[in-house]
All heavy atoms as an XYZ file, in Angstrom:
652
protein
N      60.920    138.777     56.574
C      62.090    139.481     56.081
C      62.878    138.530     55.188
O      63.242    137.437     55.606
C      62.984    139.967     57.242
C      64.232    140.608     56.721
C      62.205    140.895     58.138
N      63.100    138.944     53.975
C      63.853    138.116     53.035
C      65.336    138.437     53.168
O      65.731    139.597     53.174
C      63.381    138.379     51.617
C      64.041    137.475     50.615
C      63.507    137.688     49.233
C      64.265    136.770     48.307
N      63.868    136.895     46.937
N      66.147    137.404     53.308
C      67.589    137.613     53.392
C      68.155    137.798     51.991
O      67.647    137.220     51.026
C      68.298    136.425     54.080
O      67.935    135.243     53.400
C      67.896    136.331     55.535
N      69.215    138.603     51.875
C      69.780    138.869     50.551
C      70.461    137.630     49.959
O      70.900    136.751     50.675
C      70.806    139.965     50.829
C      71.119    139.854     52.274
C      69.893    139.302     52.938
N      70.505    137.600     48.645
C      71.220    136.524     47.946
C      72.721    136.710     48.146
O      73.182    137.810     48.421
C      70.905    136.573     46.456
O      69.543    136.371     46.252
N      73.507    135.637     48.006
C      74.954    135.767     48.148
C      75.530    136.762     47.141
O      75.104    136.818     45.995
C      75.487    134.358     47.859
C      74.321    133.457     48.049
C      73.100    134.265     47.733
N      76.475    137.556     47.601
C      77.147    138.488     46.707
C      78.143    137.735     45.844
O      78.435    136.566     46.087
C      77.902    139.572     47.513
O      78.952    138.923     48.249
C      76.976    140.315     48.455
N      78.700    138.405     44.845
C      79.694    137.747     43.988
C      80.925    137.344     44.791
O      81.525    136.304     44.539
C      80.076    138.645     42.821
O      80.625    139.854     43.288
N      81.307    138.157     45.803
C      82.445    137.795     46.663
C      82.143    136.530     47.448
O      82.981    135.640     47.568
C      82.780    138.922     47.641
C      83.415    140.118     46.970
O      83.938    139.964     45.854
O      83.380    141.204     47.567
N      80.920    136.441     47.991
C      80.550    135.257     48.756
C      80.468    134.034     47.857
O      80.853    132.942     48.256
C      79.226    135.493     49.479
C      79.335    136.496     50.598
C      77.997    136.903     51.163
O      76.971    136.793     50.509
N      78.008    137.396     52.383
N      79.990    134.198     46.623
C      79.936    133.076     45.692
C      81.341    132.575     45.370
O      81.573    131.376     45.277
C      79.214    133.487     44.410
C      77.727    133.633     44.581
C      77.077    134.063     43.286
C      75.597    134.323     43.484
N      74.960    134.832     42.273
N      82.296    133.494     45.234
C      83.665    133.062     44.944
C      84.282    132.361     46.146
O      85.089    131.458     45.990
C      84.530    134.244     44.508
O      84.734    135.138     45.571
N      83.889    132.749     47.350
C      84.382    132.095     48.566
C      83.898    130.652     48.618
O      84.615    129.760     49.055
C      83.915    132.869     49.817
C      84.661    134.193     49.924
C      84.117    132.049     51.087
C      84.115    135.138     50.964
N      82.677    130.414     48.125
C      82.109    129.068     48.169
C      82.988    128.050     47.458
O      83.015    126.885     47.828
C      80.703    129.062     47.564
C      79.685    129.772     48.420
S      78.106    129.983     47.608
C      77.579    128.307     47.422
N      83.736    128.464     46.463
C      84.601    127.540     45.730
C      85.788    127.080     46.570
O      86.426    126.095     46.256
C      85.086    128.181     44.434
C      83.969    128.497     43.495
N      83.266    127.526     42.825
C      83.412    129.678     43.147
C      82.330    128.091     42.094
N      82.390    129.395     42.259
N      86.089    127.778     47.667
C      87.224    127.433     48.516
C      86.849    126.458     49.627
O      87.711    125.875     50.238
C      87.830    128.688     49.134
C      88.356    129.649     48.120
N      89.513    129.421     47.416
C      87.878    130.827     47.670
C      89.726    130.424     46.581
N      88.741    131.293     46.716
N      85.568    126.269     49.903
C      85.173    125.457     51.033
C      85.540    123.989     50.950
O      85.856    123.399     51.971
C      83.677    125.625     51.328
C      83.418    126.796     52.214
C      83.190    128.038     51.677
C      83.449    126.655     53.585
C      82.979    129.133     52.486
C      83.246    127.742     54.403
C      83.007    128.980     53.855
N      85.530    123.328     49.793
C      85.887    121.912     49.794
C      87.252    121.625     50.402
O      87.441    120.610     51.043
C      85.833    121.538     48.311
C      84.810    122.460     47.754
C      85.024    123.757     48.515
N      88.205    122.527     50.275
C      89.524    122.266     50.864
C      89.498    122.340     52.389
O      90.364    121.810     53.054
C      90.578    123.224     50.302
C      90.457    124.650     50.770
C      91.570    125.498     50.193
C      91.466    126.922     50.685
N      92.521    127.752     50.187
N      88.466    122.990     52.992
C      88.385    123.093     54.446
C      87.824    121.832     55.083
O      87.972    121.630     56.267
C      87.493    124.268     54.858
C      88.044    125.612     54.456
C      87.220    126.554     53.872
C      89.361    125.928     54.660
C      87.709    127.783     53.502
C      89.862    127.159     54.285
C      89.042    128.078     53.711
N      87.194    120.983     54.323
C      86.523    119.826     54.906
C      87.501    118.840     55.523
O      87.112    118.045     56.351
C      85.657    119.109     53.859
O      86.480    118.704     52.770
C      84.532    120.010     53.372
N      88.768    118.904     55.172
C      89.730    117.968     55.721
C      90.605    118.591     56.803
O      91.450    117.920     57.372
C      90.596    117.416     54.599
C      89.724    116.776     53.549
C      90.427    115.716     52.761
O      91.575    115.408     52.992
N      89.720    115.140     51.829
N      90.380    119.846     57.107
C      91.176    120.521     58.131
C      90.552    120.298     59.498
O      89.349    120.099     59.611
C      91.242    122.017     57.821
N      91.375    120.331     60.564
C      90.816    120.251     61.920
C      89.818    121.395     62.144
O      89.930    122.453     61.527
C      92.033    120.409     62.823
C      93.207    120.088     61.971
C      92.819    120.438     60.564
N      88.859    121.193     63.037
C      87.800    122.184     63.225
C      88.345    123.549     63.616
O      87.785    124.572     63.229
C      86.751    121.695     64.221
C      87.206    121.631     65.646
C      87.778    120.572     66.279
C      87.133    122.678     66.603
N      88.068    120.897     67.579
C      87.684    122.191     67.804
C      86.670    123.985     66.564
C      87.774    122.968     68.949
C      86.761    124.756     67.712
C      87.304    124.239     68.883
N      89.463    123.608     64.366
C      90.016    124.903     64.770
C      90.440    125.715     63.540
O      90.220    126.920     63.483
C      91.229    124.723     65.694
C      90.929    124.045     67.011
C      91.180    122.545     66.969
O      91.261    121.949     65.860
O      91.278    121.955     68.050
N      91.040    125.045     62.579
C      91.457    125.736     61.359
C      90.254    126.149     60.531
O      90.271    127.190     59.882
C      92.400    124.856     60.541
C      93.768    124.732     61.159
C      94.697    123.974     60.254
C      96.070    123.884     60.882
N      97.022    123.215     59.999
N      89.216    125.320     60.532
C      88.013    125.669     59.797
C      87.376    126.932     60.370
O      86.990    127.833     59.627
C      87.017    124.512     59.829
C      87.495    123.303     59.067
C      86.514    122.160     59.158
O      85.346    122.353     59.444
N      86.990    120.960     58.908
N      87.282    127.007     61.695
C      86.706    128.186     62.343
C      87.591    129.406     62.097
O      87.091    130.493     61.782
C      86.485    127.943     63.852
C      86.087    129.231     64.565
C      85.428    126.870     64.067
N      88.896    129.243     62.204
C      89.812    130.353     61.933
C      89.651    130.852     60.497
O      89.698    132.066     60.248
C      91.258    129.922     62.192
N      89.432    129.933     59.572
C      89.216    130.328     58.182
C      87.933    131.141     58.036
O      87.889    132.118     57.291
C      89.147    129.102     57.283
O      90.376    128.429     57.276
N      86.886    130.743     58.736
C      85.631    131.498     58.687
C      85.816    132.917     59.220
O      85.244    133.868     58.693
C      84.542    130.768     59.469
C      84.107    129.420     58.902
C      83.131    128.742     59.847
C      83.507    129.571     57.522
N      86.625    133.056     60.268
C      86.935    134.395     60.792
C      87.731    135.209     59.776
O      87.439    136.376     59.546
C      87.726    134.309     62.104
C      86.868    134.080     63.315
C      86.882    132.867     63.966
C      86.053    135.083     63.816
C      86.098    132.641     65.083
C      85.262    134.876     64.932
C      85.282    133.648     65.572
N      88.745    134.604     59.176
C      89.591    135.344     58.231
C      88.822    135.755     56.975
O      89.113    136.787     56.379
C      90.834    134.541     57.854
O      90.484    133.423     57.078
N      87.815    134.969     56.594
C      86.977    135.315     55.445
C      85.848    136.277     55.835
O      85.044    136.659     54.995
C      86.379    134.045     54.834
C      87.368    133.110     54.175
C      86.700    131.768     53.854
C      87.932    133.740     52.914
N      85.797    136.628     57.106
C      84.765    137.525     57.660
C      83.352    136.960     57.504
O      82.395    137.699     57.371
C      84.876    138.921     57.069
C      86.191    139.580     57.392
C      86.242    140.987     56.827
N      87.570    141.530     56.982
C      87.907    142.373     57.950
N      87.041    142.764     58.822
N      89.142    142.832     58.009
N      83.258    135.642     57.522
C      81.956    134.995     57.496
C      81.432    134.787     58.910
O      80.242    134.595     59.117
C      82.043    133.642     56.778
C      82.538    133.690     55.343
C      82.650    132.291     54.768
C      81.627    134.549     54.485
N      82.327    134.831     59.882
C      82.013    134.662     61.294
C      82.686    135.785     62.055
O      83.820    136.161     61.731
C      82.544    133.302     61.756
C      82.029    132.713     63.048
C      80.522    132.470     62.961
C      82.733    131.403     63.337
N      81.996    136.336     63.060
C      82.527    137.460     63.829
C      82.354    137.186     65.317
O      81.289    136.766     65.757
C      81.774    138.731     63.447
C      82.206    139.948     64.205
C      81.379    141.170     63.803
O      80.532    141.102     62.915
N      81.633    142.272     64.456
N      83.396    137.428     66.093
C      83.332    137.268     67.545
C      82.581    138.447     68.142
O      82.826    139.597     67.780
C      84.745    137.179     68.110
C      84.779    136.906     69.586
C      86.202    136.797     70.089
N      86.193    136.611     71.520
C      87.001    135.810     72.157
N      87.914    135.143     71.494
N      86.919    135.677     73.461
N      81.682    138.173     69.095
C      80.924    139.245     69.729
C      81.245    139.403     71.212
O      80.792    140.358     71.830
C      79.396    139.083     69.522
C      79.039    139.229     68.059
C      78.899    137.777     70.086
N      82.014    138.482     71.777
C      82.455    138.634     73.163
C      83.831    139.288     73.175
O      84.590    139.184     72.200
C      82.539    137.257     73.881
O      83.314    136.360     73.096
C      81.159    136.673     74.114
N      84.178    139.973     74.281
C      85.492    140.631     74.354
C      86.639    139.629     74.215
O      86.522    138.459     74.576
C      85.499    141.257     75.755
C      84.083    141.284     76.195
C      83.383    140.172     75.484
N      87.752    140.093     73.662
C      88.916    139.218     73.439
C      89.493    138.677     74.742
O      90.087    137.605     74.753
C      90.007    139.964     72.667
C      89.623    140.268     71.226
S      89.211    138.804     70.260
C      90.787    138.030     70.125
N      89.331    139.391     75.862
C      89.890    138.908     77.127
C      89.024    137.816     77.764
O      89.434    137.183     78.724
C      90.113    140.058     78.107
C      88.838    140.807     78.461
O      87.815    140.620     77.779
O      88.884    141.588     79.423
N      87.869    137.579     77.219
C      87.011    136.510     77.722
C      87.288    135.230     76.929
O      86.997    135.139     75.735
C      85.545    136.895     77.576
C      84.625    135.856     78.146
C      83.204    136.325     78.132
N      82.359    135.237     78.608
C      81.058    135.269     78.602
N      80.452    136.342     78.156
N      80.377    134.255     79.034
N      87.852    134.243     77.586
C      88.246    133.009     76.907
C      87.206    131.904     77.030
O      87.147    130.998     76.205
C      89.592    132.514     77.437
C      90.757    133.488     77.246
C      92.017    132.924     77.856
C      90.962    133.788     75.773
N      86.395    131.957     78.087
C      85.355    130.938     78.225
C      84.020    131.504     77.754
O      83.747    132.686     77.871
C      85.242    130.455     79.674
C      84.833    131.569     80.633
O      85.159    132.740     80.359
O      84.181    131.263     81.639
N      83.210    130.686     77.183
C      81.909    131.125     76.706
C      81.981    132.107     75.554
O      81.223    133.068     75.509
N      82.868    131.861     74.616
C      83.013    132.738     73.457
C      81.745    132.653     72.612
O      81.234    131.570     72.340
C      84.242    132.332     72.611
C      84.303    133.135     71.330
C      85.513    132.507     73.418
N      81.230    133.828     72.214
C      80.047    133.879     71.362
C      80.426    134.537     70.039
O      81.211    135.470     70.004
C      78.931    134.664     72.029
C      78.376    133.966     73.238
C      77.195    134.704     73.804
C      76.676    133.955     75.024
N      75.524    134.630     75.594
N      79.827    134.009     68.988
C      80.097    134.514     67.639
C      78.776    134.754     66.932
O      77.749    134.220     67.325
C      80.908    133.497     66.847
S      82.450    133.053     67.627
N      78.834    135.539     65.862
C      77.656    135.710     65.015
C      78.058    135.454     63.572
O      79.212    135.653     63.181
C      77.024    137.085     65.183
C      77.721    138.204     64.485
C      76.896    139.481     64.579
C      77.497    140.537     63.691
N      76.679    141.719     63.629
N      77.090    135.022     62.812
C      77.296    134.699     61.408
C      77.029    135.944     60.572
O      76.049    136.650     60.792
C      76.363    133.567     61.017
S      76.572    133.037     59.333
N      77.887    136.223     59.608
C      77.756    137.407     58.764
C      77.158    137.113     57.393
O      77.233    137.953     56.506
C      79.128    138.068     58.576
C      79.610    138.727     59.829
O      78.840    139.211     60.639
N      80.912    138.747     60.002
N      76.588    135.937     57.208
C      75.995    135.583     55.917
C      74.575    135.066     56.133
O      74.193    134.704     57.244
C      76.845    134.531     55.162
C      78.189    135.093     54.770
C      77.012    133.277     55.980
N      73.812    134.999     55.071
C      72.428    134.543     55.153
C      72.359    133.022     55.303
O      73.311    132.297     54.985
C      71.670    134.961     53.898
O      72.139    134.235     52.778
N      71.201    132.560     55.767
C      70.978    131.129     55.897
C      71.044    130.445     54.529
O      71.548    129.331     54.406
C      69.645    130.849     56.579
C      69.364    129.390     56.765
C      70.155    128.620     57.613
C      68.330    128.776     56.091
C      69.919    127.263     57.782
C      68.078    127.423     56.248
C      68.874    126.669     57.101
N      70.564    131.126     53.495
C      70.614    130.567     52.144
C      72.060    130.336     51.709
O      72.372    129.327     51.074
C      69.899    131.479     51.143
C      68.398    131.472     51.278
C      67.881    132.330     52.431
O      68.621    133.206     52.922
O      66.739    132.104     52.851
N      72.936    131.264     52.041
C      74.357    131.106     51.711
C      74.934    129.889     52.431
O      75.645    129.074     51.836
C      75.131    132.375     52.088
C      76.599    132.287     51.817
C      77.084    132.382     50.528
C      77.512    132.106     52.853
C      78.441    132.297     50.266
C      78.859    132.026     52.607
C      79.329    132.121     51.312
N      74.592    129.743     53.702
C      75.078    128.606     54.488
C      74.569    127.291     53.881
O      75.320    126.321     53.770
C      74.640    128.739     55.958
C      75.329    129.937     56.593
C      74.933    127.472     56.742
C      74.769    130.338     57.925
N      73.298    127.277     53.463
C      72.746    126.078     52.839
C      73.499    125.725     51.556
O      73.795    124.558     51.307
C      71.270    126.275     52.517
C      70.361    126.173     53.712
C      68.912    126.328     53.325
O      68.557    127.273     52.632
N      68.081    125.402     53.769
N      73.811    126.732     50.741
C      74.518    126.473     49.481
C      75.923    125.916     49.739
O      76.370    125.009     49.051
C      74.585    127.733     48.633
C      73.247    128.100     48.039
C      73.392    129.178     46.999
C      72.063    129.602     46.455
N      71.405    128.617     45.629
N      76.601    126.458     50.726
C      77.923    125.931     51.084
C      77.778    124.499     51.573
O      78.541    123.614     51.167
C      78.617    126.820     52.142
C      79.881    126.159     52.651
C      78.930    128.187     51.565
N      76.796    124.250     52.422
C      76.555    122.889     52.910
C      76.270    121.920     51.778
O      76.804    120.808     51.753
N      75.446    122.339     50.833
C      75.132    121.489     49.691
C      76.374    121.193     48.859
O      76.532    120.087     48.347
C      74.075    122.153     48.807
C      72.704    122.196     49.436
C      71.727    123.065     48.660
O      72.106    123.751     47.712
N      70.469    123.064     49.084
N      77.270    122.177     48.751
C      78.469    121.976     47.932
C      79.406    120.930     48.520
O      80.212    120.353     47.803
C      79.212    123.304     47.724
O      79.880    123.691     48.899
N      79.297    120.681     49.834
C      80.133    119.651     50.472
C      79.284    118.485     50.992
O      79.718    117.715     51.839
C      81.016    120.245     51.598
C      82.038    121.197     51.036
C      80.180    120.906     52.673
N      78.019    118.405     50.474
C      77.096    117.325     50.833
C      76.867    117.237     52.343
O      76.981    116.175     52.950
C      77.573    115.996     50.265
C      77.605    116.014     48.766
C      78.036    114.704     48.196
C      77.864    114.810     46.698
N      78.900    114.368     45.918
N      76.561    118.392     52.952
C      76.310    118.481     54.393
C      74.973    119.169     54.599
O      74.780    120.307     54.179
C      77.438    119.282     55.069
C      77.291    119.385     56.563
C      77.685    118.349     57.378
C      76.767    120.537     57.140
C      77.556    118.444     58.750
C      76.641    120.642     58.506
C      77.033    119.595     59.313
N      74.021    118.480     55.235
C      72.692    119.039     55.480
C      72.723    119.885     56.750
O      72.608    119.365     57.863
C      71.657    117.934     55.590
C      70.240    118.456     55.706
O      70.041    119.692     55.631
O      69.332    117.629     55.868
N      72.876    121.173     56.582
C      73.009    122.114     57.698
C      71.778    122.093     58.596
O      71.895    122.176     59.826
C      73.245    123.549     57.159
C      73.278    124.565     58.275
C      74.523    123.598     56.347
N      70.606    121.957     58.027
C      69.370    122.042     58.801
C      69.262    120.948     59.876
O      68.553    121.121     60.860
C      68.155    121.996     57.893
O      68.097    120.787     57.179
N      69.975    119.846     59.726
C      69.965    118.782     60.729
C      70.700    119.204     62.010
O      70.479    118.615     63.061
C      70.633    117.519     60.194
C      69.821    116.774     59.176
C      70.547    115.503     58.795
C      69.774    114.689     57.800
N      70.494    113.464     57.431
N      71.562    120.206     61.932
C      72.423    120.556     63.050
C      72.118    121.914     63.658
O      72.727    122.297     64.641
C      73.891    120.493     62.620
C      74.246    119.106     62.153
C      74.173    118.744     60.814
C      74.618    118.133     63.068
C      74.463    117.465     60.395
C      74.906    116.840     62.658
C      74.831    116.522     61.318
O      75.105    115.248     60.907
N      71.213    122.670     63.068
C      70.846    123.985     63.598
C      69.474    123.916     64.232
O      68.541    123.367     63.655
C      70.843    125.028     62.474
C      72.165    125.290     61.781
C      71.979    126.295     60.661
C      73.200    125.798     62.770
N      69.353    124.475     65.416
C      68.048    124.496     66.063
C      67.415    125.879     65.971
O      66.236    126.036     66.187
C      68.150    124.058     67.527
C      68.981    124.954     68.384
C      68.404    126.003     69.063
C      70.340    124.760     68.513
C      69.168    126.848     69.853
C      71.106    125.587     69.300
C      70.509    126.632     69.975
N      68.199    126.898     65.649
C      67.666    128.252     65.539
C      68.461    129.000     64.484
O      69.598    129.380     64.705
C      67.778    128.966     66.884
C      67.183    130.365     66.846
O      66.434    130.676     65.907
O      67.474    131.136     67.763
N      67.873    129.203     63.331
C      68.580    129.878     62.258
C      67.829    131.115     61.800
O      67.854    131.489     60.646
C      68.853    128.940     61.075
C      67.655    128.150     60.631
C      66.745    128.691     59.737
C      67.457    126.867     61.108
C      65.650    127.947     59.339
C      66.373    126.134     60.694
C      65.462    126.668     59.816
N      67.156    131.776     62.723
C      66.413    132.998     62.406
C      67.338    134.187     62.503
O      68.139    134.297     63.365
C      65.208    133.166     63.340
C      64.496    134.470     63.059
C      64.262    131.992     63.192
């Protein structure tokens, strides 16, 4: 299954990522939620063991990683 290429909206979002590299991780994750790149899949009343899903393709994640000189593949064990 081929994943779709980044949309024009996602490409424009990529230009904003360099400013996130200096923010604390909590703000970075909150930014991903606000951009709808990450979505929570566990109920809001569950505070421990929060699970999320990614709303973009692996290729998009790689391009963002490359733009900030971060090799994503070194840190992911399952990106299917």
